[in-house]
C-alpha positions in Angstrom: 0.0 0.0 0.0 1.0 3.6 -0.5 0.2 6.6 1.6 0.1 9.9 -0.3 0.0 13.3 1.3 -1.1 16.1 -0.9 -1.2 19.7 0.0 -2.1 22.7 -2.1 -2.5 26.5 -1.7 -6.1 27.8 -1.2 -7.3 30.9 -3.0 -7.0 33.9 -0.7 -10.2 34.7 1.2 -11.5 31.1 0.7 -13.5 30.2 3.9 -13.5 26.8 5.6 -17.1 26.4 4.7 -16.3 26.9 1.0 -13.4 24.4 1.1 -15.6 21.8 2.9 -18.4 22.3 0.3 -15.9 21.5 -2.5 -14.6 18.5 -0.6 -18.1 17.2 -0.3 -18.5 17.7 -4.1 -15.4 15.7 -4.9 -15.8 12.9 -2.3 -17.9 10.7 -4.7 -15.0 10.7 -7.2 -12.7 9.1 -4.7 -15.3 6.7 -3.4 -15.7 5.5 -7.0 -12.0 4.9 -7.5 -11.4 1.2 -6.8 -7.7 1.7 -6.2 -8.3 4.3 -3.4 -8.7 2.6 -0.1 -9.2 5.8 1.9 -9.0 9.5 1.6 -8.9 12.0 4.5 -9.5 15.6 3.5 -7.1 18.1 5.1 -7.6 21.8 5.9 -5.0 24.2 7.5 -6.5 27.7 8.0 -3.3 29.2 9.4 -1.2 28.3 6.3 -4.1 28.5 3.8 -3.6 24.9 2.7 -6.0 22.2 1.6 -5.2 18.7 0.7 -5.7 15.0 1.3 -4.1 12.0 3.0 -4.8 9.0 0.7 -4.2 5.3 1.2 -3.7 3.6 -2.2 -3.3 0.0 -3.4 -0.2 1.0 -5.3 2.1 3.8 -6.3 1.0 3.5 -9.9 -2.7 4.0 -8.9 -1.8 7.1 -6.9 0.1 8.6 -9.8 -2.7 7.8 -12.3 -5.2 9.6 -10.1 -3.1 12.7 -9.7 -2.1 13.5 -13.3 -2.5 16.7 -15.3 -6.3 16.7 -15.4 -6.4 16.4 -11.6 -3.9 19.3 -11.3 -6.1 21.5 -13.5 -9.1 20.6 -11.4 -7.3 21.6 -8.2 -6.2 24.9 -9.8 -9.8 25.6 -10.9 -11.5 24.6 -7.7 -9.1 26.0 -5.1 -7.0 28.6 -7.0 -3.8 26.8 -6.1 -2.0 28.3 -9.1 0.1 25.1 -9.4 1.3 25.2 -5.8 0.8 21.5 -5.1 3.0 19.2 -3.1 2.8 15.4 -3.2 4.7 13.0 -0.9 4.5 9.2 -1.1 5.2 6.7 1.7 5.3 2.9 1.6 2.6 1.7 4.0 3.1 -1.9 5.1 0.6 -1.9 8.0 -2.5 0.2 8.9 -4.0 0.0 12.4 -7.6 0.9 11.6 -9.8 1.6 14.7 -12.9 2.2 12.6 -13.1 -1.3 11.3 -11.1 -2.7 14.3 -8.5 -4.4 12.1 -4.8 -4.3 11.4 -4.5 -4.3 7.7 -1.3 -5.5 6.0 -0.4 -4.6 2.5 -0.8 -8.1 1.0 -4.4 -8.2 2.4 -5.3 -4.8 1.0 -4.1 -6.0 -2.5 -6.4 -9.0 -2.2 -3.8 -11.5 -1.1 -3.7 -13.5 2.1 -1.4 -11.8 4.6 
């Protein structure tokens, strides 16, 4: 599994309510992506940043999802003006309290752990 942390600049003057409304609008896109295990939307008012913490089945899936079309969408929706940062981490284990499981990368890929 791959964890991906994405941050982007928010348009000056954009309120938390406006950002959250846009997050709600995009959530169905991520729920429909079979390679996206989980997405947590991020908001940092002090630094005027938005973003997401994603858990993906693979690095290739993460990179496919965040190509040029996605970058244009971020610029259009949030006014980031190309100020987007993406960091990837290998994620061998996830302790998930919501589903009360420890998920290992082989199990997330559909293989027995």
